N, C-alpha and C positions, 0 to 999 in steps of 0.2 A: 504494499499499499504505500509505504514511504517513497519507494521508487517512482511510482506512477505519479505521486504528487510532485516529486522533484522534476520528472520529465515534463509534466504539464507546465509547471512554473517556467522552466528553461525554455520551452517551445513558445510560451507566451511572451516572454521577454525578447526572445530572438525576433519574433514577428513584430513586436512593438518598436523596437529601436530601428528596424529597417524603414519605417515610415517617417521617421523623423530626421534620418541623417541626410545631409546634402553636401554637394561639391559646388562651389561657385554659385551658391543660391538655387541649385537645380537638385530636387530630390533624386536619390539614387535610382528610384524606380522609373524616372523619366528621362534618364541619360539617353541621348540619340547619337551614339557613336558605334561604328562597326567594331573598332579595336579600342581597348584601353589597357594602358600599362598600370600595374599595381605595384607600388613600392612602400616599404614600411621603415619607419624610424623607431628603433628599439633602444631603450635606455639600458646602461650597463647594469644597474642594481635592479631592474624590472624587466627581465628577458621575456616574459610572457605578456607583456603589455606593448602594444604597438600603435603608434599614430600613423595612419596610412595615407599616402599620397596617390591620386589617380590622375593619370595624364591621357588625354585624348586629343590633344592638339588645341586646347583652349587657352594656352599661355603663349602670347606672343613677345613679351618683354620680361626681362629679369625681375623687374618689380611686381610682376603679377604672379610670381611663384606661389604666393599664399593662396591662390585660386585653386590650388589642387588638392588641399587638405580636406579630408572627410570631416565634417563638423557636425556637432549635435545641435539640438533644438535651441541651445542658448548661444550659438556661434563659437563654441569652443572646440578644440581638436578632439575628435572622439577617440578613446583608447580602446581598441580591439584586444581580445585576449589572444594575441599573435596574429600574423599575417593571413593565416588560414581563415580567420573569422572574416576578414574582408573579401577573400576569394569565395568563400561559401555564400556570403551576401549577394556578390555579382551573380553567382551561379543561380541563386533564387530569383534573380532579376533578369534572367534570360541570356546569360553569358556562359561560355565554357573555356576552360583552359586551352590556349592554343600553343604557348611556348613558355618555357621558363629558362632564365639565364641569370648568371651571377656577375656583379661588378667588381671583378678582381678579388674580393674576399668573401668568405662564407657568409659574413653578417649582412651582406646587401643583396638580396634575391628579388628578382622582378618577375612578375607574372604577366604575360601577355594574354588578355581575355579577348574572345571574339563573340560577337553577338550571334545568337542562334536565329536563323530566319524562319 
């Protein structure tokens, strides 16, 4: 019974936060891009908490870099429980993993997500 209660609370929280998250003031569920690059910033002392950056070509100047962060309903960087939380969120919103690559070190992994037609 406890497991069922835990699973139902977890699933409710998973679906409720996906509705409130935005990137560049666009809800995650309304992103209109064929490909999205997912990258995460992980802090040394909190390896399972990740601020996630999404790039689909919306940034044209260096001063617009902040437009790529996933934000919560208060406009603050949303901390996922690791990069796979963001990958799973995009999968729930119609994307699939197309390619995975590393930026020189094992701490910086990028997922290229492709929209399913």
